[in-house]
N, C-alpha and C positions, 0 to 999 in steps of 0.2 A: 717494431712498432705493433701497436695494439691490433688484435686481428679484426675486430669491429671497425676501426677506423679505415683500415686498408680496405674492407670490403665497401664500406661508404663511400671512400675514393673513387674506387672503381665504379659502382653502382651511378654515381654523379657524373663520372667521365661518359658514362655509357648512354646516360639519359641526357644530358645536358642540349645536345646537337639537335634532339628531338623538339625541344621547346625553341629553337631558335628563329626569330622571325625570316621569313621567306620574302623576297623581293614582289612588289606589285606585278601581276601580269602585262601590263602593258610598258614596263620598260624593256621588255624584250620584243616589242614591235620595232621595227626599224624606223628613226625618222621620227618618234612620237612626239619629242620634244617640237618639232616643227608643225605639229598638230595641235596640240594642248595651250591652254594659256596657264599663267601663273598668277595665283591672287593670294594677295597678304590678307591674311586675318592676325591680327593683334600682332603677335610677337613672332610667327612663323607663318610660311606660305605651303599653298598646296597646288597641286595641279589640278584642273578643271578642263570639261568638254564643251568648248565653244558650240553656238546653236547651227554656225555655219563654219566650213572648211575652209582654212586660211589658203591663199595662193601656192606658200612655198611647201604645204602639206600635200606628201605623195597620196593619190587616191588611193593605192592599196593599202597604205598606212593607216588613213582615214577611215577605209571600210573594216580594218582589223580592229581598231579603237571600239566602232560601232556595234560591232559584235559581241564583246565581252558583254557577260550576264553576272546577274547578282552582286556578289561581293568582288566580282572583279573589274566590275564597270566603273568607269571613271565618272566621277559625280559632274551634271551639268553644271555651267558656271553660273547659270541663272539662279540657282538654289541658294549661294552664299549671299 
């Protein structure tokens, strides 16, 4: 096999995991799905943060979701 091709493949295998998408931080919060709402937008749906905690949402999960900052923060449902 061509040396350049082999080096290219090795470089690609080394760098490709670095560009893989990481899951959003809210999915690591226990019972996040009991706290967030799902909004349908055209052909896809997104999770959003309601203004009030649902009865089924554990307080600890709600507080953890509210503490998320900047890019990790779940967008408010009212913004859609």
